[in-house]
TORDREN-104879 format. One record per residue: x, y, z of N, C-alpha, C in turn; residue in one letter. Coordinates in steps of 0.001 Angstrom, whole numbers, plus 500000, padded with zeros to 6 digits. Layout:
N
nc1, nc2, nc3, cac1, cac2, cac3, cc1, cc2, cc3, residuo
X, Y, Z, X, Y, Z, X, Y, Z, A
...
//
This chain:
332
nc1, nc2, nc3, cac1, cac2, cac3, cc1, cc2, cc3, residuo
556776, 510137, 552855, 555391, 510333, 553034, 554304, 509135, 553662, X
553337, 509942, 554678, 552758, 509127, 555747, 551784, 508219, 554897, X
551118, 507164, 554994, 550072, 506813, 553947, 548926, 506571, 555105, X
547734, 507143, 555307, 546464, 506514, 556024, 545426, 505813, 555615, X
545099, 504898, 555960, 544081, 503679, 555810, 542800, 504185, 555906, X
542056, 503397, 555399, 540521, 504302, 555550, 539767, 503029, 555345, X
539178, 502273, 556275, 537853, 501563, 555981, 536540, 501588, 555943, X
536082, 500817, 555082, 534301, 501052, 554803, 534042, 499953, 554517, X
532899, 499973, 556046, 531825, 499056, 556106, 530715, 499170, 555906, X
530240, 498361, 555139, 528642, 498559, 554331, 527694, 497540, 554899, X
526460, 498092, 555552, 525675, 496913, 556203, 524192, 497290, 554905, X
523754, 496335, 554727, 522338, 495963, 554426, 521679, 495912, 554923, X
520362, 496688, 555146, 519668, 496490, 556074, 518261, 495409, 555536, X
518064, 494635, 556303, 517208, 493353, 556157, 518329, 492185, 555312, X
519526, 492303, 555715, 520153, 490820, 554978, 519820, 489628, 555178, X
518851, 489324, 556149, 518173, 488057, 556535, 517208, 487754, 555230, X
516143, 488937, 555319, 515248, 488757, 554311, 515886, 487979, 552971, X
516696, 489249, 552847, 517547, 489004, 551551, 518231, 487658, 551210, X
518485, 487373, 552108, 519214, 485665, 551910, 518374, 484423, 551582, X
517351, 484864, 552700, 516208, 484030, 552448, 515696, 483887, 551181, X
514978, 485152, 550778, 514566, 485135, 549676, 515476, 484511, 548458, X
516649, 485346, 548216, 517621, 484292, 547705, 517614, 482825, 547877, X
517648, 482124, 548705, 517688, 481112, 548822, 516495, 480485, 548165, X
515137, 481009, 548859, 513980, 480186, 548612, 513687, 480505, 546510, X
514397, 481332, 545878, 514668, 481264, 544473, 515115, 480128, 544137, X
515915, 479890, 544635, 517261, 478988, 544077, 516427, 477624, 544555, X
515998, 477210, 545653, 515462, 476453, 545655, 514004, 475997, 544444, X
513725, 477073, 544301, 511825, 477130, 543410, 512901, 476867, 542051, X
514252, 477234, 541906, 514648, 477236, 540559, 515259, 475215, 540161, X
515838, 474891, 541393, 516214, 473537, 541708, 514710, 472643, 541456, X
513820, 472779, 542082, 512459, 472007, 542081, 512281, 471688, 540684, X
512132, 473564, 540022, 511700, 473597, 538769, 512571, 472749, 537453, X
514095, 472630, 537660, 514655, 472243, 536768, 514558, 470808, 536993, X
514274, 469903, 538561, 513788, 468620, 538504, 512406, 468147, 537922, X
511670, 469187, 537935, 510254, 468537, 537545, 510541, 468902, 535594, X
511600, 469684, 535359, 510828, 469967, 533750, 512209, 468473, 533171, X
512966, 468146, 534035, 513903, 467067, 534113, 512973, 465501, 533657, X
512019, 465797, 534818, 511640, 464612, 534660, 509938, 464849, 533602, X
509830, 465691, 533280, 508696, 466001, 532259, 509811, 465191, 530723, X
510561, 465791, 530515, 511248, 465754, 529393, 511799, 464377, 529107, X
511971, 463609, 530730, 512008, 462034, 530598, 511524, 461437, 530134, X
509830, 461848, 530623, 508739, 461160, 530201, 508266, 461427, 528699, X
508693, 462681, 528407, 508287, 463063, 527094, 509340, 462387, 525866, X
510622, 461727, 526578, 511873, 461036, 525513, 510809, 459476, 525752, X
510541, 459092, 526799, 510038, 458010, 526699, 508535, 457606, 525892, X
508109, 458565, 525712, 506766, 458730, 524902, 507290, 458833, 523420, X
508554, 459118, 522830, 508519, 459515, 522012, 509457, 458532, 521419, X
510004, 457725, 522299, 510837, 456056, 522150, 509797, 455118, 521733, X
508875, 455489, 522811, 507577, 454008, 522442, 506535, 454219, 521616, X
506272, 455827, 520643, 505677, 456221, 518960, 506945, 455750, 518314, X
507908, 455739, 518550, 508919, 455992, 517512, 508816, 453958, 516975, X
509134, 453272, 518439, 508564, 451707, 518129, 507490, 451313, 517250, X
506239, 452191, 517487, 505046, 451655, 517120, 505274, 451877, 515643, X
505896, 453542, 515184, 506017, 453898, 513815, 506513, 452684, 513180, X
507980, 451863, 513671, 508715, 450724, 513194, 507815, 449493, 512751, X
507273, 449211, 513842, 506202, 447910, 513846, 505393, 448228, 512545, X
504591, 449290, 512540, 503910, 449530, 511378, 504342, 449797, 510037, X
505880, 450311, 510000, 506519, 450229, 508879, 506536, 449175, 508187, X
507194, 447781, 509132, 507692, 446509, 509312, 506266, 446462, 507953, X
505190, 445799, 508831, 504266, 445435, 508699, 503861, 446022, 507161, X
503719, 447538, 507216, 503242, 447787, 505549, 504252, 447002, 504476, X
505505, 447328, 504828, 506449, 446563, 503932, 506076, 445083, 503858, X
506021, 444229, 504598, 505568, 443300, 504260, 503960, 443088, 503821, X
502975, 444089, 503680, 502155, 443692, 503603, 502335, 444450, 501870, X
503015, 445313, 501252, 503389, 446018, 499857, 504063, 444948, 498961, X
505052, 444167, 500096, 505703, 443235, 499087, 505276, 441903, 498755, X
504254, 441785, 499713, 503181, 440299, 499402, 502315, 440980, 498692, X
501713, 442130, 498515, 500613, 442751, 497476, 501200, 442542, 496167, X
502554, 443015, 496340, 503750, 443447, 495160, 503307, 442102, 493789, X
503851, 440813, 494746, 504418, 439596, 494506, 502668, 439001, 493857, X
501951, 439216, 494548, 500426, 438769, 494426, 500316, 439737, 492807, X
500604, 440986, 492583, 500529, 441588, 491901, 501132, 441098, 490350, X
502411, 440773, 490859, 503021, 440359, 489748, 502873, 438896, 489257, X
502397, 438258, 490338, 502226, 437043, 489694, 500784, 437232, 489150, X
499978, 437385, 488782, 498596, 437276, 488607, 498891, 438087, 487150, X
499521, 439461, 487276, 499945, 439814, 485897, 500624, 438704, 484891, X
501949, 437916, 485475, 502275, 437373, 484833, 501512, 436354, 484335, X
500213, 435711, 485142, 499341, 434349, 484400, 498090, 435029, 483063, X
498328, 436127, 483647, 497096, 437057, 482649, 497806, 437029, 481466, X
499151, 437747, 481562, 499289, 438211, 479821, 499809, 436673, 479492, X
500627, 435956, 479967, 501136, 434571, 479642, 499672, 433856, 478934, X
498130, 433799, 479325, 497410, 432990, 478876, 497067, 433720, 477751, X
496887, 435386, 477450, 497034, 436083, 476724, 497643, 435762, 475269, X
499185, 435746, 475765, 499804, 434923, 474368, 499216, 434263, 473729, X
499282, 433138, 474418, 498849, 431591, 474296, 498128, 431567, 473400, X
496982, 432062, 473450, 495829, 432733, 473188, 495741, 433252, 471802, X
496515, 434709, 471438, 496869, 435281, 470512, 497592, 434287, 469404, X
498685, 433530, 470021, 499219, 432679, 469248, 498135, 431349, 468384, X
497313, 430783, 469086, 496511, 430058, 468703, 495430, 430651, 467761, X
495246, 431775, 467778, 494408, 432512, 466722, 495304, 433152, 466082, X
496866, 433166, 465691, 497375, 433946, 464893, 497047, 435768, 464754, X
497296, 436205, 465764, 496876, 437703, 465998, 498219, 438408, 467209, X
497481, 439636, 467938, 498815, 439868, 468884, 497859, 440106, 469558, X
498874, 439821, 470462, 498588, 440376, 472288, 497744, 441280, 472551, X
497890, 442113, 471932, 497332, 443625, 471884, 496078, 443351, 471597, X
495565, 442616, 470339, 493779, 442425, 469840, 493446, 441809, 471127, X
493889, 440848, 471656, 493223, 440522, 472381, 492685, 440631, 473363, X
493980, 441754, 474116, 494090, 443045, 475092, 492477, 443796, 474785, X
492242, 443848, 473680, 491367, 444790, 472996, 489882, 444160, 473332, X
490320, 443464, 472561, 489184, 442787, 472547, 488407, 442299, 474254, X
489446, 441853, 474854, 488718, 441511, 476540, 487984, 442978, 476726, X
488582, 443945, 476589, 488212, 445156, 477207, 487040, 445533, 476459, X
486857, 445263, 475096, 486274, 445672, 474654, 484139, 444656, 475235, X
484836, 443653, 475498, 483400, 442316, 476124, 483513, 443599, 477338, X
484246, 443775, 478100, 483665, 444289, 479434, 482835, 445712, 479204, X
483149, 446267, 478392, 482239, 447237, 478173, 481033, 446732, 477626, X
480877, 445846, 476719, 479496, 445370, 476344, 478741, 444058, 476786, X
479426, 444314, 477755, 479148, 442945, 478906, 479119, 441372, 478228, X
480181, 441275, 477693, 480141, 439705, 476947, 481569, 438976, 477594, X
480903, 437920, 478263, 482134, 437022, 478949, 483370, 436929, 477716, X
484786, 436708, 478191, 486050, 436518, 477486, 485828, 435179, 476958, X
485014, 434479, 477335, 485053, 432688, 477071, 484531, 432796, 475545, X
482819, 433481, 475495, 482206, 434178, 474749, 482847, 434555, 473178, X
483927, 435756, 473622, 484883, 436021, 472750, 485508, 435293, 472224, X
485914, 434229, 472700, 487366, 433414, 472829, 486402, 432025, 471561, X
485725, 431672, 471885, 484880, 430841, 471073, 484515, 431136, 469930, X
483541, 432462, 469854, 483184, 433044, 468468, 484857, 432960, 467832, X
485863, 433868, 468241, 486937, 434057, 467282, 487559, 432569, 466686, X
487794, 431631, 468011, 488275, 430437, 467609, 487744, 429888, 466187, X
486314, 430073, 466076, 485089, 429660, 465009, 485202, 430616, 464099, X
485407, 431902, 464098, 485652, 432764, 462714, 487370, 432504, 462244, X
488385, 432203, 463150, 489289, 431854, 462488, 489354, 430558, 461528, X
488931, 429409, 462406, 488706, 428415, 461463, 488128, 428277, 460465, X
486834, 429524, 459899, 486019, 429842, 459188, 486511, 430363, 457866, X
487411, 431205, 458575, 488279, 431805, 457393, 489244, 431346, 456767, X
489817, 430333, 457683, 490556, 429500, 457076, 490353, 428383, 455908, X
488736, 428003, 456422, 488423, 426716, 455254, 488308, 427838, 453692, X
487194, 429481, 454304, 486321, 429971, 452876, 487988, 430735, 452343, X
489485, 430601, 452826, 490834, 430694, 452154, 490816, 429770, 451016, X
490538, 428174, 451361, 490824, 427410, 450530, 489013, 426905, 449415, X
488332, 428009, 449446, 486918, 427644, 448835, 486321, 427184, 449669, X
486422, 426813, 450915, 485160, 425778, 451517, 484336, 426541, 452663, X
483795, 425746, 453122, 482988, 426139, 454233, 481857, 427413, 454138, X
481546, 427377, 455301, 480059, 428118, 455521, 480494, 430051, 455354, X
481249, 430087, 455262, 482157, 431534, 455763, 482232, 432434, 454179, X
482575, 431175, 452849, 482579, 431664, 451723, 481316, 432752, 451047, X
480082, 432330, 451286, 479140, 432816, 451044, 478787, 434308, 451572, X
479418, 434075, 452917, 478851, 435708, 453933, 480354, 436666, 453584, X
481121, 435886, 453010, 482371, 436973, 452492, 482051, 437703, 450956, X
481366, 436721, 450004, 481015, 437853, 448748, 479909, 438139, 449050, X
478887, 438224, 450061, 478270, 439075, 450130, 478582, 440375, 450903, X
479266, 440158, 452074, 480276, 441612, 452593, 481568, 442326, 451605, X
481452, 441185, 451064, 482602, 441733, 449965, 484011, 441971, 450293, X
484546, 440952, 450981, 485331, 441040, 451998, 486399, 439553, 451802, X
487537, 439934, 451837, 488392, 438627, 451279, 488917, 437663, 452666, X
488842, 436489, 452753, 489351, 435267, 453787, 490661, 435804, 453675, X
491632, 436045, 452946, 493124, 435758, 453431, 493581, 437734, 453927, X
492712, 438352, 453174, 492782, 440069, 453730, 492565, 440043, 455272, X
491518, 439384, 455538, 490945, 439145, 457000, 491620, 438721, 457966, X
492347, 437384, 457345, 493093, 436433, 458333, 494426, 437188, 458341, X
495079, 438360, 457541, 496082, 439477, 457589, 496009, 440097, 458626, X
494526, 440261, 459229, 494702, 441702, 460331, 494836, 441280, 461666, X
495155, 442234, 462670, 495049, 441463, 464340, 493590, 441474, 464077, X
493431, 440734, 464962, 491924, 440118, 465501, 490645, 441038, 465849, X
491362, 441833, 466414, 490048, 443201, 466963, 489725, 443667, 465578, X
491031, 443926, 464851, 490237, 444591, 463529, 489723, 443687, 462166, X
489891, 442452, 462289, 489649, 441873, 461693, 487575, 441594, 462257, X
487369, 441842, 463783, 486095, 441830, 463900, 485143, 442755, 463579, X
486380, 443994, 463873, 485967, 445294, 463262, 485289, 445410, 461903, X
485938, 444729, 461267, 485994, 444978, 459818, 484566, 444587, 459305, X
484541, 443455, 460022, 483329, 441928, 459230, 481988, 442971, 459969, X
482008, 442873, 461299, 481039, 443739, 462165, 480403, 444515, 461501, X
481299, 445783, 460775, 481066, 447346, 460030, 480472, 446362, 459086, X
480956, 445974, 458068, 480785, 445296, 456696, 478748, 444751, 457247, X
478432, 443996, 457840, 477598, 443623, 458337, 476410, 444765, 458207, X
477207, 445652, 459036, 475921, 446834, 459174, 475530, 448030, 457794, X
476667, 447629, 457110, 476686, 448436, 455621, 475541, 447915, 455311, X
476233, 446195, 454871, 475312, 445454, 453257, 474554, 444913, 453855, X
473636, 444648, 455032, 473054, 442771, 455616, 472049, 444217, 456044, X
471079, 443824, 455627, 469496, 444270, 456231, 469795, 443782, 458113, X
468690, 444555, 458641, 468868, 444098, 459927, 468173, 442990, 460584, X
467128, 442535, 459692, 466328, 440977, 459808, 467258, 440017, 459363, X
468440, 439722, 458784, 469264, 438885, 458148, 470936, 439333, 458995, X
470755, 439750, 459819, 472599, 440202, 460293, 472946, 438865, 460910, X
471713, 438705, 461569, 472301, 437209, 462675, 472935, 436081, 461855, X
472209, 435730, 460974, 472177, 434665, 460040, 473700, 434813, 459011, X
473801, 436034, 458821, 475037, 436271, 458233, 476077, 436083, 459537, X
475835, 436773, 460522, 476847, 436210, 461495, 477403, 435201, 461629, X
476051, 434565, 462153, 476222, 432960, 462697, 477006, 432739, 461740, X
477144, 432864, 460362, 478059, 431696, 458898, 479411, 432242, 459385, X
479914, 432788, 459823, 481154, 433684, 460308, 481602, 433312, 461457, X
480770, 433442, 462459, 481285, 433333, 464031, 480803, 432097, 464635, X
479575, 431694, 464122, 478662, 430380, 464264, 477659, 431189, 465304, X
476857, 429968, 465346, 475361, 430358, 465990, 475347, 430944, 467662, X
476485, 430453, 468395, 476557, 431065, 469569, 477138, 432055, 469401, X
478342, 432137, 469185, 479260, 433192, 469004, 479339, 434596, 468628, X
477583, 434295, 467414, 477402, 435541, 466871, 476522, 436769, 467667, X
476102, 436045, 468505, 475337, 436526, 469829, 476026, 437609, 470146, X
477206, 437068, 470647, 478560, 437524, 471392, 478874, 438507, 470845, X
479168, 438530, 469356, 480195, 439252, 468700, 479508, 440515, 468425, X
478116, 440086, 467837, 477120, 441403, 467392, 476869, 442084, 468286, X
477154, 442124, 470050, 477228, 443428, 470772, 478187, 444111, 470672, X
479565, 443796, 470056, 480936, 444111, 469872, 480968, 445470, 468740, X
480461, 446226, 469112, 480058, 447534, 467773, 481511, 447847, 467491, X
481633, 449270, 466032, 483338, 449257, 466238, 483243, 450565, 467141, X
481980, 451137, 467756, 482340, 452295, 468483, 483618, 451398, 469955, X
482610, 450413, 470234, 483383, 450230, 471554, 484018, 449611, 471119, X
484625, 448816, 470101, 486226, 448745, 469981, 487366, 449688, 470189, X
486306, 450823, 469300, 487686, 452411, 469336, 487835, 452425, 471092, X
486955, 452396, 471691, 486844, 452856, 473065, 487990, 451938, 473998, X
487799, 450624, 473641, 488524, 449946, 474162, 489870, 449921, 473604, X
490178, 450142, 472406, 491539, 450356, 472314, 492067, 451198, 472847, X
491016, 452595, 473065, 491934, 454273, 473667, 492172, 453322, 474931, X
491166, 452968, 475922, 491424, 453054, 477042, 492378, 451830, 477445, X
492798, 450878, 477117, 494032, 449455, 476960, 495244, 450585, 476970, X
494984, 451577, 476119, 496570, 452207, 475181, 496423, 453395, 476246, X
495819, 454162, 476848, 495582, 455679, 477714, 495900, 454532, 479400, X
495755, 453629, 479436, 495687, 452702, 481013, 497154, 452160, 481332, X
497869, 452128, 479718, 499110, 450759, 480426, 499106, 449734, 480140, X
497518, 449370, 479392, 497455, 447151, 479529, 498161, 446995, 478450, X
498670, 447299, 477680, 498690, 447008, 476161, 500357, 446463, 476621, X
500468, 445430, 475685, 502210, 445037, 475850, 502289, 444353, 475209, X
503485, 444925, 474573, 503974, 444736, 473497, 504363, 442899, 473066, X
504858, 442402, 471801, 504957, 441343, 471212, 506272, 440855, 472284, X
507217, 441407, 471988, 508281, 441020, 472542, 508400, 441267, 474208, X
507938, 441985, 474734, 507367, 442083, 476282, 506222, 440642, 476685, X
505975, 440448, 475805, 504570, 438929, 475812, 505844, 438220, 475621, X
506614, 437844, 474837, 507384, 436633, 475100, 507876, 436408, 476174, X
508449, 437465, 476571, 509499, 437976, 477716, 508586, 437515, 478835, X
507630, 437595, 479233, 506754, 437196, 480193, 506190, 436011, 479689, X
506454, 435230, 479103, 505764, 433814, 478792, 507079, 433165, 479184, X
508226, 433495, 478744, 509893, 432493, 479363, 509483, 432549, 480665, X
509098, 433945, 481418, 509331, 433867, 483007, 508419, 433064, 483396, X
507431, 432863, 483224, 506259, 432124, 483658, 506513, 430948, 483436, X
507117, 430404, 482516, 507680, 429186, 481820, 508346, 428581, 483308, X
509343, 429460, 482949, 510749, 429605, 484475, 510195, 429058, 485668, X
509162, 429929, 485908, 508630, 430345, 487468, 507745, 428761, 487876, X
507072, 427717, 486436, 506368, 426946, 486426, 507264, 425725, 486735, X
508591, 425965, 486116, 509573, 424708, 486486, 509885, 424641, 487751, X
509892, 426091, 488437, 510183, 425826, 489881, 509228, 424876, 490732, X
508101, 424696, 490085, 507135, 423609, 490949, 507780, 422451, 490560, X
508228, 422068, 489657, 509011, 420830, 489350, 510321, 420725, 490360, X
510742, 421331, 490870, 511161, 421238, 492058, 510953, 420251, 492966, X
509984, 421037, 493893, 509007, 419830, 494800, 508623, 418772, 494251, X
507874, 418882, 493452, 507385, 417686, 492508, 508415, 416432, 492201, X
509642, 417039, 491848, 510670, 415939, 491670, 511558, 415232, 493412, X
510741, 416513, 494048, 511757, 416049, 495641, 510786, 415153, 496082, X
509503, 415546, 495997, 508509, 414564, 496497, 508723, 413187, 495993, X
508549, 412959, 494399, 509061, 411797, 493787, 509865, 410915, 493943, X
511450, 411291, 494637, 512538, 410740, 495051, 512183, 410184, 496058, X
511545, 410874, 497356, 511125, 410706, 498494, 510421, 409439, 498022, X
509148, 409092, 497572, 508707, 408395, 497580, 509226, 406541, 496599, X
510097, 407155, 495937, 510783, 405798, 495501, 512202, 405214, 496104, X
512111, 406172, 497042, 513432, 405981, 498459, 512464, 405346, 499452, X
511247, 406140, 499766, 510375, 405027, 500685, 509921, 403665, 500717, X
509467, 403519, 499129, 508645, 402636, 498807, 509308, 401273, 499632, X
510483, 400560, 499257, 510514, 399441, 499483, 510180, 398921, 501045, X
510596, 399985, 501656, 510626, 400169, 503291, 509307, 400350, 503790, X
508520, 400708, 503573, 506756, 401002, 503628, 506041, 399527, 503020, X
506796, 398916, 502134, 506068, 397806, 501730, 506309, 396617, 502203, X
507755, 396701, 503262, 508530, 395908, 504330, 507272, 395812, 504805, X
507135, 397384, 505853, 506484, 397350, 507048, 505146, 396989, 506699, X
504514, 397110, 505505, 503490, 396969, 505294, 502961, 395269, 505712, X
503652, 394405, 504625, 504123, 392824, 504546, 504254, 392302, 505483, X
504924, 393091, 507105, 505154, 392490, 507911, 503596, 392544, 508565, X
502898, 394010, 508723, 501813, 393811, 509296, 500782, 393500, 508706, X
500927, 393035, 507826, 499935, 391836, 507624, 500120, 390314, 507875, X
501590, 390313, 508042, 501697, 389089, 508213, 501039, 388657, 509795, X
501936, 389676, 510608, 501474, 389597, 511955, 499750, 389184, 511721, X
498609, 389938, 511492, 497365, 390285, 510905, 496870, 388787, 510794, X
497388, 387973, 510053, 496290, 386873, 509489, 496295, 385789, 510742, X
495717, 385429, 510465, 495240, 384571, 511547, 496009, 383448, 511671, X
497353, 382858, 511201, 498263, 382087, 511380, 499221, 382756, 511741, X
499479, 384214, 511815, 500494, 384861, 512383, 500251, 384875, 513624, X
501695, 385941, 514032, 501515, 385802, 515874, 500493, 386585, 516352, X
499758, 387362, 516000, 498880, 388025, 516368, 497329, 387296, 516593, X
497284, 386389, 515427, 496259, 385416, 514996, 496358, 384501, 516288, X
497456, 383778, 516233, 497868, 382655, 517291, 497474, 383135, 518788, X
497946, 384153, 518976, 498107, 385028, 520510, 496439, 385004, 520734, X
495426, 385587, 519898, 493946, 385634, 520264, 493485, 384494, 520356, X
493974, 383739, 519373, 493219, 382122, 519410, 493203, 381419, 520621, X
494577, 381931, 521068, 495151, 381444, 522411, 494620, 381640, 523690, X
493980, 383319, 523861, 493353, 384252, 524873, 492579, 383095, 524763, X
491352, 383252, 523805, 489741, 382540, 523517, 489931, 381373, 524149, X
491236, 380637, 523754, 491117, 378723, 524129, 491257, 379026, 525490, X
491738, 379779, 526324, 492034, 379139, 527454, 490953, 380237, 528502, X
490463, 381240, 527751, 489612, 381914, 528581, 488646, 381502, 529850, X
488467, 380490, 530181, 487952, 379542, 531092, 488848, 379635, 532037, X
490039, 378610, 532122, 490683, 378853, 532771, 491817, 380080, 533214, X
492127, 381137, 532453, 492371, 382256, 532907, 491062, 382790, 534080, X
489834, 383087, 533919, 489005, 383227, 534279, 488750, 382782, 535994, X
489636, 381180, 535999, 489616, 380916, 537196, 490881, 380920, 538106, X
491614, 380969, 536982, 492762, 381604, 537960, 492862, 383058, 538486, X
492064, 383915, 537460, 492073, 385246, 538306, 491005, 385126, 539576, X
489367, 384735, 539483, 489161, 384233, 540933, 490040, 383513, 541756, X
490533, 382451, 541797, 491701, 382174, 542834, 492344, 383253, 543122, X
492770, 383937, 542726, 493968, 384653, 543410, 492823, 385898, 543653, X
492146, 386170, 543301, 490865, 387135, 544274, 490690, 386759, 545760, X
490495, 385916, 545124, 489632, 385355, 546587, 491434, 384763, 547409, X
492434, 384685, 547128, 493555, 384536, 547706, 494101, 385818, 548907, X
493514, 387022, 547504, 494207, 388498, 547977, 492531, 388695, 549461, X
491888, 388220, 549124, 490373, 388679, 549794, 490891, 388203, 551308, X
491343, 386713, 551322, 491457, 385792, 552615, 492907, 386553, 553622, X
493193, 387403, 552277, 494841, 387515, 553536, 494230, 388773, 553932, X
493524, 389538, 553095, 493147, 391061, 553490, 492037, 391269, 554771, X
491071, 389332, 555048, 490162, 389234, 555943, 491149, 389018, 557433, X
492059, 387818, 557031, 493149, 388064, 558683, 493700, 388958, 558857, X
494361, 390352, 557884, 494772, 390937, 558205, 494253, 391845, 559053, X
492639, 391850, 559046, 491638, 392869, 560016, 491082, 391858, 560916, X
491438, 390644, 561129, 491125, 389621, 562192, 492300, 390208, 562806, X
493083, 389598, 562921, 495135, 390296, 563488, 494521, 391515, 564499, X
494769, 392808, 563479, 494237, 393798, 563887, 493537, 393703, 565133, X
492192, 393599, 564396, 490941, 393830, 565938, 491522, 393071, 566923, X
491862, 391909, 567488, 492771, 391319, 568298, 493851, 392059, 569164, X
494554, 392563, 568047, 495850, 393513, 568803, 495073, 394524, 569536, X
493885, 394966, 568685, 493058, 396354, 569476, 492692, 395959, 570676, X
491872, 394817, 570829, 491241, 394601, 572127, 492650, 393552, 573452, X
493317, 393489, 573062, 494558, 393107, 573749, 495093, 394503, 574472, X
495109, 395521, 573253, 495691, 396668, 574006, 494810, 397443, 575074, X
493145, 397454, 574784, 492389, 397809, 575681, 492439, 396945, 576976, X
492791, 395732, 576883, 493105, 394978, 578359, 494230, 395596, 579176, X
494727, 395311, 578861, 496754, 395922, 579124, 496271, 397188, 579651, X
495540, 397877, 579047, 495731, 399568, 579746, 494450, 398988, 581145, X
493378, 398509, 580777, 492685, 398818, 582345, 493300, 397539, 583252, X
493868, 396492, 583294, 495202, 396126, 584180, 495861, 397264, 584705, X
496713, 398085, 583582, 497875, 398955, 584144, 496663, 399950, 584888, X
495339, 400285, 584524, 495161, 401535, 585097, 494910, 400372, 587117, X
494413, 399426, 586857, 494264, 399351, 588320, 495385, 399149, 589148, X
496765, 398503, 588340, 497576, 398650, 589310, 497722, 400224, 590079, X
497792, 400894, 588698, 498077, 402249, 589583, 497255, 402995, 590931, X
496017, 402450, 590786, 495072, 402509, 591330, 495502, 402039, 593077, X
496410, 400800, 592998, 496081, 400403, 594308, 497581, 400687, 594470, X
498862, 401336, 594634, 499908, 402537, 594388, 499150, 403609, 595308, X
499902, 404180, 596010, 499332, 405892, 596710, 499652, 406729, 595660, X
500812, 406654, 594978, 501381, 407800, 593950, 500333, 407389, 592549, X
499828, 406106, 592500, 498589, 406186, 591385, 497253, 406541, 591723, X
497285, 406388, 592816, 496231, 406796, 593531, 495865, 408403, 592980, X
497073, 409075, 593226, 497073, 410446, 593633, 496608, 410845, 592278, X
497492, 409935, 591076, 497531, 410255, 590074, 495992, 410330, 589504, X
495793, 408649, 589034, 493995, 408775, 589034, 492933, 409922, 589444, X
492973, 410360, 590689, 492356, 411098, 591623, 492829, 412783, 590791, X
493932, 412657, 590149, 493944, 414283, 589733, 493235, 414360, 588324, X
//
């Protein structure tokens, strides 16, 4: 069976234009990708710079937070430690001291005034429990027992007394009765802390987590005492260095004192200098005159040399003129 081949040739009209357009599209796409790549690189650079700034800011914030937290912890330790020690001296709880401090803030009374008044109260109640002191008559008038009051926390103790004064004592006599219990100065401060103020202060310290239990207060006291012992390390090191350096410092001081005495090397040198000041001045003047003479002699020799050189040049010029070649040179 015979085979027949058929060849088909396709011709595209405007092929060159189509090719040019396709090539233009390719070039434009390549330029677009290059521009996109540059934009991406720039964006990555900006993101990296921003990330570095964020890291620096975060590190600074973390450092500031750590420093602030350390300061807060240190302040809290000191405050609670002071309150715990005051509570122990007054025979009460740390919470009662915190309530009274808040009550003083609400009533506008300083903690130092409250502390002085409560110390006077504790001392006078102790005297009254033994049947002595100025508080005996005041307690009988208020219908209160000294031993029963001493068994109460300090804030309740103050509240019970203030309430009894309001209930059983006329307004004109309250200052005198309060003075028998809190002292003359302390009664003025404590009279401003009424039962309503104490109730509000108690609620505030409990609602905002200010209250510290006795166990926690004991732990804080031990921690603060341990931290204070750390300060002894530097103090002990300083003392040991001072003890070790004392003999050497003493020897240096004695040596400087011996040198500075009138009979010592320094004093002898100063005395020798002033004793021979005239001779030294004569030597210095002679040396200066010698140096000046040498300088003048040198200047004279130099001037004579210059004059000799000028004379030699004049003779040389005359000799050259007398010769034919020299005349030509001079004429030129």
